[in-house]
C-alpha angles and dihedrals in degrees: 000000000000118000116246092240090056090049089051090050091050091049094048094047092047092049087052088061095251113157116254090239092059092044089054090053092048095052095035096239132121120262097250090054092051090049091049090051090051091049090048089053089049095236104101114119116188119225 
């Protein structure tokens, strides 16, 4: 379970065009978890 404030941080960083790798480091989660959160929020766009 990821806290809502962490999900907000992931969303805000991603919408600021920060790479997923750097977002993962900032919120101390692994990259697949960050990607799954972004997909859950419906904002992940694959490169």
